C-alpha positions in Angstrom: 0.0 0.0 0.0 1.5 3.4 -1.0 2.3 5.9 1.8 -0.5 8.4 0.8 -3.0 5.6 1.0 -1.8 4.5 4.4 -2.0 8.1 5.8 -5.4 8.6 4.2 -6.6 5.4 5.9 -5.3 6.5 9.3 -7.1 9.9 8.8 -10.4 8.3 7.8 -10.1 5.8 10.7 -9.8 8.6 13.2 -12.4 10.7 11.6 -15.1 8.2 10.7 -15.1 5.3 13.1 -17.1 5.9 16.3 -15.8 3.3 18.7 -12.3 3.3 20.2 -12.1 -0.4 19.8 -12.7 -0.2 16.1 -10.2 2.5 15.6 -7.6 0.6 17.7 -8.2 -2.5 15.6 -7.7 -0.7 12.3 -4.7 1.2 13.6 -3.0 -2.0 15.0 -3.5 -3.7 11.6 -1.9 -0.8 9.8 1.1 -0.8 12.3 1.5 -4.6 11.6 1.8 -4.2 7.9 5.2 -5.0 6.4 5.1 -1.6 4.5 4.4 0.5 7.7 6.4 3.7 7.3 7.4 6.8 9.1 4.8 9.0 7.5 2.1 6.6 8.6 3.6 6.4 12.1 3.5 10.2 12.3 -0.2 10.3 11.1 -1.1 7.8 13.9 0.9 9.4 16.7 -0.1 13.0 15.9 -3.8 12.1 16.3 -3.6 9.7 19.3 -5.6 12.2 21.3 -8.6 11.2 19.2 -8.7 7.9 21.0 -10.8 8.2 24.1 -9.1 5.7 26.3 -5.6 5.9 27.6 -5.3 2.1 27.4 -5.9 2.2 23.7 -3.4 5.0 23.1 -0.8 3.0 25.1 -1.5 -0.1 23.1 -1.0 1.6 19.8 2.2 3.3 21.1 3.5 -0.1 22.3 2.9 -1.6 18.9 4.7 1.2 17.2 7.6 1.0 19.7 7.9 -2.7 19.0 8.1 -2.0 15.3 10.8 0.6 15.8 12.9 -1.8 18.0 12.9 -4.4 15.2 13.7 -1.7 12.6 10.7 -2.9 10.6 9.6 0.6 9.3 10.5 1.9 5.9 
């Protein structure tokens, strides 16, 4: 998936999905993609305040940090 498409998907996820659980699910799937990249990471992290629950924000940050540790971002 091209970078602009990933960033658009992140933006639509935050804007359009009502429930934190649904947002968290989509975002975690994006983070898990082999082509997850810095632009997508920035789009996710810069809007984390749109998740209502701290536990969901922490979960997404944990997933991103694990990706960064393995050097799996493009």
